[in-house]
N, C-alpha and C positions, 0 to 999 in steps of 0.2 A: 175556421176551428180548428182543424189538423194542425195548422202553424203555431197557434196560438199554445196546442198541449206538447209539440215539439220544443218549443223553446223552453218553456217551464222544463222539460224534461233535461235539457241539455244542463239548466241551470241547477238543477238537482244536482246532476251527476259533480257538475262543476264543484258545486259547496261540497260535497261528499268527500271529494278529492281534496281540496284544501283542508278541511276537517278532517281528513290522514295523514296526510303532510306534516301535520301537525299532531297530531295522536303519536304516529308511527314515523316518524323522521327516516329510523336508520332500515327503514324496509321501504319508504317511498321514494326519499332521493338521495339516498347515499349511494355514492358509489360502489360501495361495494363494504363488507364487513369490517370493525373495527379489529385492532389488536386487541387480543384477549387480556394485555394489562388494564387497557380504557375501557374495557367492553359494559363497565359499570356506568360510563357517562352516554352509553349510546341512543339515549333519548334527548342529552343535551347537547344539539350541536350548538350551541351560543357557546358552549364551555371553551372552543375553538376557534369558531367561527365568527366575526364580527360581521353585521349586518351592512351587506352592500360592501365590504371591503375582502373577504376572504377570510383564508385561514391567518390568526396573528401570531409572530412569535410573542408578544407581551402574554398572551393567553396561557402560552407553553411554560413561558417562566414565573409565572404567577405560582404555579404547582411544580414547577421543578426548577428548583433556585439552583443557578448556574454553579452556584460554590459548593454544592451537593451533587450535579452529576457525576456520576461513577465513583460515587464514594458513600452514598448514603441514598436511602429511597425518599420518595416523597413524604413518609411518615417520619424521614429520621433515623431510620435502623442501618447502623453500618451493614455495607456491603459483604460478606464471605469472601474470602480471597479466592473461592472457586466461580464465583459469580462476580467478582469485583473487572470492571473491564478499566479502558484506558481513559484515565481522567484529565485527559486534554482538553473539555470542552472548555476550562477556565482560561485557555491559551488563545479562546477564539476572537480573532478582531471585532465583533459583533454576534450578537445571538440570529441566527438563521437556521431556525429549526428545520424550513423546509427543504433546503439547501441538499438535505442526507436523509431526510424524515417523510415518510408519508403512511398515516396510521392506516389509512383505506388500503384494504385487499380489491382493486378492480376486478372487476371479470375476465377472464382469460384473453377474450377474444378484444379486450380492447386496452390489456396490461400493459403497463409502459415498461421501460428497460427500469431496472434496479437502480437508484441512485447509489452514487458512493461518492465518498469523502475525497475532497479537493484540500491541496495542502493549502491553496491561495486565500483558504477561509482562516488560517491560522495568522497571529501576527509576524511581520515579518522578521523581529529578532527573536523568535524561536522555532522559525521554520525549519533551521539546519540542526536542530537536536533532537536526531533520528534515535538517539536513544532511550529516549525521555518517553516513546511511545514503541519504539521496536525492538526486540530481542533477536538479536542473529540468530542462527542456524548453528546448530552444535557441530561444524565443519572444520576441519583444520585450516581451509581456505579463510576462511569468515573470522578464525580463531588469530589468524597472520594478518587482517586485514585492519583489525581496530575497530576506532568510529569514523574512518574516512568511508561512510557509506556510498559520496559522491563518484568515485572513482570507477562504481559498476553502473550502480542503480541512480536513475532518476524519480523527480515526485511527481512525474505522471503514473509511476505504476510500478511496482516492485519487479516485473517482467516485462520487455527483454532487458536484461541485464548486460554492459556492455565493459568488458574489460580491456584497457590499451594495453597489450603486451606490447607493443612496441618498447614504453616506460623500462623496460626490464633486459627485453632481448624481442629483436624486429625480427617479426616472419617473415622472411623475403628469400628468394630465389628457394634453394634445396630445402630451407628450413620452414618452407609454408606445409608443416606436414600435421596428422591431426594431433589431440591433445594428449593420447596414450602414447606416441612416440617416445615423448621427453617426460610424460605425465604416466609413470607404470602404474599400472593398479588403482586409476583413478585420482591417486592421491595428486594433488595441484599444488599443495604444500612443498615438495621436493621436484625435482629433477633429475633427468640424467642423460649426459650426453652419449653415451655408449650405447645405446639403441640401432645406430649408423654403423656398418662396418668399416667405414674407414676411420672410425676412434676406436681404437683397442687402449685399456689402460697401460698396458706396457709401453706402446709405442709414444702414446702422449705424454708419462709421467717421463721416459728418457730424453725426447725432443725438447721438454720444458728445462730437464737439469741441465743439458746445454745451457741456458739460459742464466741461471742460477735460480730458476723458479720452481720453491721444492712445495709451495701448496697450490695445487690444483683442484681441489674438491670444487670451485663453484666458479665454474667457468665464465658465469655471465656477468662478474665480478669485472673480466677484463674483456671478455669477448661480447659487446652489444646487438652484434647481427652477423650474420654469415659471410662480411667482408673481408674478414681476414685480418689482415697488417693494418689496415686503417682503421679498426677499432678501437672506440675510444673506449680508456682505461680508468676505472677508477681506486686502481693498486693493483699492482703486476706481481704481487707475492714471491717478491724477490729476497734472496737471505741477503744480511745487511753486511754479513763478515766476508 
């Protein structure tokens, strides 16, 4: 008799849990609360989840039209300049919302790392158009760098940024110094060779004058490393007369 009542109790509890799962799915089975923008569909799991298949990108784009993402809201209202994001979703090779987005905030003990954007999601022909999405910092260095972002940055991340200094001047031998030795005051768009004691303007000017060289402002134009006589020259600044 006790066994029968035990089975009945288990069955009643199970039915109650199933009923609660359908009535309050956002409390019973959700891994965490939805983002505020989706709070109104917190009871409608199937708005995003397909039965037995999980979250479906097709259900995302049913509300979020790809052509409007970053430009207009789901109700067709244009986004203001202050709220306007980068409209790069139109350049994705295919809609893959879950590659970057997760609408549930999981409990802190089991929260997964934040998903980040990957450039591999973009169509190959637009991956190198950095300026379409990124704005260069307002620094003198970036002003001179132009649009060739790849000379310092990679698409794996903004940092670390690596600059190939040897393209302009090889930092070998005694020239393996800190940046501030040549770029005084942190201005990386300008440099000076007179920070070292052996480089005195009057002596350098007189020595070059003996060779008929008057333009000595851009040392790295002729001296591409610290090797002296063997340096590659792009133009020696000699007088034509």
